[in-house]
Every structure is written in structure tokens, then in C-alpha cells.
N, C-alpha and C positions, 0 to 999 in steps of 0.2 A: 646597873641593872635596875629596872623599874619594877614596881609591884606586879605588873602584868607578866613580866618575864620570869618571876620567881617560880620555882618548881615546888610542888607540894612535898614537904619533907617526908611524908608517909610513902612516897614513891621513890625515894633515893635508895641506892644500894647500901645496905648496912649489915647484912648477915651472910657469912659464908655458908656453904651447904652443910658442913659438919656442925656448926653452931646452931643453925636453924633446925636440923634434924634432931639435935639434942633437945631443944626447947619443945619441939612438936612430938617427940617420942615416935619418930618415924625413921626407919633405916635410911642411912645416908644415900645408899644406891637408889632407893625408891625415890627419894626427894630429888636427886640429881636427874633421874629419868623423867620425872614430872616437869622439871624446869629446863633441862638441856636436851632431852631426848636420849635415845640409847640404841645402838645397833645390836642386833641379835640374830641368831640362826647360824647355819653352817656356812663355810666358805663358799659353797656352791649356791646357797640360797640365803644371802645376806639381806636382812630387812632393817628398817629403821622405825623405832617407836618415836613418834613426833611428840614434842613437849606439849603439855596441857596448860602450863602456867608460863607466861612470858616474864622471864626474870628481869630485874631492874638493870642488871649488867650481864653481858654474855661472856666476857673474857677478862678475868676469870668470872665464873658464874657467881653472882651475888644477888641476894634477895632483899627486897624492900619490906617494910612493915606490912604493906598491903599484900605482898606475895606470901608472907607468913600466914595471914588470915586466909588467903586462898588455899594454901596447903593444908591448913587446919580443917577447913570445910571439906576439902577433897578427902582427907584422911577419914573424917567422920562418915562421909558418904560411902567410902569403900569399906570401912570396918563395921560401923553400926548398922548401916542399911544394906550392906553387901551388894551394892550395885556394881556391875562389871564395867570395866574401862570403856568398851565400845559405847555403852549407853551414856556414860559420863561425857565422853568426847562428843557424841551427837548433841547432847543438851548444851554443852558449852559452845559448840560451833553455831547452833541455832541462835542462842542468845547474842553471840557476837555479831552474827549476820543480821538478825532482825532488829536489834536494838542498838548496835554499834558500841556495845560495852567492851572495853578492854579487860575488865575484871569481872566477868559475870558471876563468879562464885561469891564475890563480895557485894556487888551492886544489886543483886536481887535476892529477896527473901523467899525461901522455899523450904518445904519439909523434906522432900526426897526428890530424886531425879524422876521417879515415876510420876509424881505430881506435875513436874514440868512437862513431861511428855503429854499427859492428859490436858494440861492447860494449852499446850501448843495445838493439839488436835481440836480442842474446843474453839480456839481462836481461828483456825483454818475453816472449821465448819461455819462459824459466824460470818466469815467473809463470803461464803457461798450463798448465804441467804439473801 
């Protein structure tokens, strides 16, 4: 393996859901839903909550150090700033699409999701000028 083939150790799977949830003080079911998704609803109207964090490993689900940081930021956005998941999801998808970031909650500095939406709107308006 050459130096260019080496994977960043911060991206390697290192934490199970229960361990990560303990460190982050987040319910395990919540963290699992954020990282692996979750089905919900009645049998006649079954839906799927898509993951908002891409885990380092999917089977079994294992998180990297970077994933822990993402989950920590996501928890703060949800708890402290009380931003709803649809708004969080839109902001994450926007950053992934526009900037190609695999970990937008870690790669970009922001205060709240609302600021991201304003920044996005300002950027679009600037393109129109």
C-alpha cells in the first residue's frame, strides 16, 4: 500500500451505534436512524426515513470519528437551535450537491441551518446579477 492509497484514519469505522450514542448523549435509536435510516408508519402506509449521515460501515453499522463529529453537530442543531429535520436535510443535500462535500456538517462552519439557507439564497441572487 502506497501513501496515496492510505485511508484517513478519521474515516475508518471505529464506533458501534451504542458506543457512539453513549459518547454523544443521543438515544441509540435516534443515532441509528440518522446513520442507517428507519422505516416508520403503518403497514398500509410504510415510509422510510433516509439517513442524513453516511456511516463508515453499513453492515454492521459503524461510525468513524468524522461521523461522530457529524452526529454531534446534528444533535446540537436539533437540540439547541431546534431546527426541524426537513430543514436540516435540505441544507445537507444542498451542500453535498453544490460543493461535493461528503461530510458537510464537518466541512463547513456555520452557526445555524437558518444562516445556511440565507447564505444559499444570497449566493443564488448573486448569480442572477
